[in-house]
N, C-alpha and C positions, 0 to 999 in steps of 0.2 A: 505493501501500498502506499501511496504517496499522497502527500498534504498539499493542493496547491495553492495559489497564492492569497485565499481567503480563506482557508485555514479547514477547508474539508476534507475529507480522509476519503480517497478513489482507490480502487483497484489498481493495482498495476497494472501497465503496458503491456503487451506479449512479450513474449523473450525476458523480461525483467525477474532478476532475482533474488530475492533475501529471505536472511534465514529467519525461522521460528524464532529466533530471539528478539530480531529487531522489530518483529512484527508483535510481539508481548508487548514490546515499549510502546510501543504505536496501540493497539489497542489500549491498555493502562492508564495511556495519554487523552488517550478519549475518551473513556469511558471518564474521567474527570473533567474534560472539556462538554460531556454530555449535559453532564450535571450539574455543571453551573447554567448553561444554557435552560437546563429544565427550572430551576432554583427563580429563575427570573419569573415565573408563573404559579412555583408551587413552592410552598413552605413547607419546610420538613419533611417527614414523610420518606427519609433517606432510605428506610428498611423496603419500604416499598418499594419505592423506585430501583432499589438494586434488586429487587425478586425479578421485578418486570424485565430487567437485563439480564437475570441469570437465564430468565426465562427463554429470551429475545435470540441471547449465544448460543444456549444448547437447543435451538430449534424446537420449541417447546410451547405451549400456548399457559395463558395464567387466569387465573378466575379471583376477581376483587372483590371483597365480602364486606361491607362496612354501610352504616347508617346513610342517610339520604345527608348531602351538602357538606361531603367529605372532600368535592374536585376529584372524584374516581375518573369522570368522563373527561373533565378536563386536565387530566394528566397524562391519558393515552393519547387524546388529540396533539397536545404538546410532546410527548416522545413521536410522537409519528411526525410533527414538522423537524425536528431536530433530528432527524433518521432521515430526512425527506421520501418518506415513502407514501406512496398512492391509501390517502383513509376512507374508512369509510362506514358507516354508523347505520345501524341496525337499532332502532326501537323495539324492543319484543313487546306486543303484546297480547292479549286474550284470543284478537282475530288475525291473527297474523300467517300466512298461508307458508309452506314452505316454498315455493314459488316466488314468493317475497325477497323472498334469502339469496335462494340459486340462480332463478330466471324463468322467462319463460318461450315459448313460442308462439310469434304471431303470423297470422295469414298475409304475405302482402301480395299485389299486383303490381306488375312491373308495367309500367306505363306505355316502353315499345311494342312491345308486344302482347301483353294482355293475360296472359298467361300467370297463375299465381302459385304461390311458392311459401313455405312454411320458413320462417326464420327467427336464428336462435337469440332473444335479447338474453343478456347476460345482467344478473341480478349485484347486487351491493357484495357477496360473496366474494367477488372476483376484485379483490384489492390486496396491498400488501397486510395492510394495520385494519383489522377486521374488529371493530368496538360491536360486541356484543350487551349493548342498555339491557337491564332490567332480566337477565335472560330467563330466569325462574317467571316471567310473568305470559310466557306462552305453553301451551299445551306440549305436551312429549312428541307428538308428530313432526310438530313445527322444530321442536331443538334440534331433532333430528335429522334435520335438514344439514346438520355441520358436522355431524358423525364423520362421513366421508370426505369432507373438505379439509377436517383438521387432521386425519390421519393419511390417508393417502395424499392430499393435496390434489385431488381434483373432483370435479362433479359431474354428475349424468344425470343426464335430462333429456328427454323425448330420444332416447335409444342413443343418446350421442353421449359420448365422453368426454367433457372437453379439461385440461390443464390448468391449475392455477401456476400463475409466475411469482416464482420464487425472488424474494425472501419472502415468507405467509406465515401470520400467529395471527390467532383471535385473543382479545383479551375483552372479557366477559366480565358484568359489573352484575351483585346479585346483593340487595337491600333484607337484611338477617331478623329482623324483627317487626316487617308486616305479612303477616301470613294467608290472609284473607287475597283471594283472588290471584296464591302464584299455585304454581306446579311445581314441588321438588325433582329435583334432577335427577335421570335414572345415575343408577353405577356405572351403566357405562357410559353415559356421557361425563363424570363427576371423571373419571377415569383417562378421559384424553386429555384434561388439564392437566398439565407438569406439576403446576405449584397453585395451592388456595393461598391468598394473600390479607393477611386483615388488615384494612384498613381504620386504624385506631383515632380518636379525637388529638388535635394539635397539644401539646402543651401550654403554656398560661402564654409563655415569650412569643410563641411563633402565633397564637392566637392574634395578640396586638398586632403582631407584624401584618397578618394577615388583613383585618381588618382597616389598616392603615394605607397598605397598596392597594386595597382592592376599593376604595369609597372615593379614589382619587381619578384625576383624566388623565393619567400619564399613561401610555400604553408600552407592554410588555414583547416586546417581539422576539423572535427566535431562532439563533442563526443556525443554519445547515453545521451537523458535525459528521454526518458520515454521509454517501450514498450507500443506495442499494448493493452493487459489487463490492465495494470494502465490507459490506456486513455478511453478506454471503462468505468473503474469504475470509472473516472473521470464525466463523460459525462451524467451517472446516477446520479453523486452526484450533478450537475448542476441540475438536474430535481428536487431532492428532495429539493433544495433550497428555502424558500416560498416567496412568491410575496404577499402582502397584498392588500387588495381589494383595497385603492385609486391606486394602479401601475398599478393592471389590470384595474381599470376605465379611467385612464388616456392615457393606450396604446390605448385600444378600441375607446376612444374617437378620440385623434391624430389620429387613422387610419381612421374615418369616417367622419374626416374636410375634408381628401383628396376626399369626393365625392361630384360631384357637386347638385346628387339628395337627398343628404341626410341634416336634417335641419340643422345639425352642420357647416352645409358649411358653412365659410365664403367670402364675396363677392370677395375674387381674385379666390376663387378656381371655385366658379361657373361665372366669368367671363372668367375664363384662360385655364378650362381645364374639357377634355373628359371624362374622366372614371380615376378613383381613386384606391386605394389600397383594395386590398380583405381579406378577414378574415385571411390568411395566415400571412399579415403583422403584425397583433396585437398577433400575436402566436409568431412571433419573435422579437417583440420588448420585450415583456416579458421572453423570451428565452435570449435574446441578454444581458439582464438587470442582469436575476442569471448569465450567463456568467461572466458579466463583477464584478459583486459583489464577484464571486467565485476565479477570478483572483486575486483579492484582498484580499484576508481571510476572507472576510465579508459574516454571518452569514444569510444576507437579502436581497435583494434587493430592492433601493429605485429608488424616481422617478430622482435624477440625473443621475441614470444609464440606463433609458430608455429613458432620452433625450441626452448621451452622443451616443448611437445607433440609436438614432428615423433618421437622415438625411442617413446614406449608407443605413438605412431597407427600407427608404420609396421612393427614387427620383428616382429608376429605376423602381417602380409600378406606377409611376404616369402620364399618358398620353396627355400632353397641348393639344389646340386646334388651329385652325390658328391663330386666335387673340391673344394669346401668341407670336404667331415666329411672325406676324408684331411687336407687342409690344416687341420683344427681351424678352421676358419672357421664360427663361428655367425650368423645370422641378425641378432642385437645387436648384435654387429662391427661388420657391413658397413654396418648402419644408422649406425652411431656414426661411422666412418669416411666414408660419406656428406656427414652433419651436419656434421661436423667439419673437412671440407674448404672450405664456403661457397660451393660454384660455384654454389649454387643460388639463392641471393640476388638478388636484380632491387633494382635503384635506382631 
């Protein structure tokens, strides 16, 4: 990657070669610049922004959960601006249809020949950054329209399959407190999201700064940091970062500990969990660890990287049972206990 006169990181021209160490340094510098640009509009929420960037660099998707008014939508659109990617927002409502997401076929008449033919009109999913706003407000039939796009990066409509342009990722938002008129996401849909990121209230100092900056008349422009080709190059770089055998073993052991039928499962899981995380969680734990290491400019992922992404990777994949509900135990509580006891670590 090279940096042009405007400071935007671009992919290298054909024939140019740089070591992965140089690329790691460029990625770490680009991450700092990205946070600076996003910080022009978003105050605080550093952990959430880091989580979004980890998902993007790992080629995954993220689910942002938080009450209204915490700038979840603005956060996503600002990141899209800084990355200079095609952005599309889909407002999920109870009457939204699958074709409203993927696109639909229309019958057109050729003005010169008079012949009629069907033409596929692409829906908002054909973008680089897709914001699925309040994704739990639409029925599962419509939610499922995203499954193929999120996993295979393609859309099938009218008997034809259309590829989506890379980079492609879905950032969805969900309101955790209002349940009337909502449809819980099916487990298959939740499993497509690499991370579930909890967006919390700002602290007092951040909230005062938010009020000061958003009640004035000054614009908050965001400069480009990356382009699409550079981001794709960084995604490949993340996958080239090595993960040692203990890192892989620890990630797999932690995932298996969430399954009540596994021999590694502790008592809390056997007592309070119906279903645990699948193999995709193990994959995302390692990919997330690699992405976190790359963001810091480090050439290898370690166990601390795995631990840092563990909670956001596992909690939406663990299904508590009725005993957990009666005892007031949530999936987050159970996962935090598993991570904290550190018995999953392998040296």
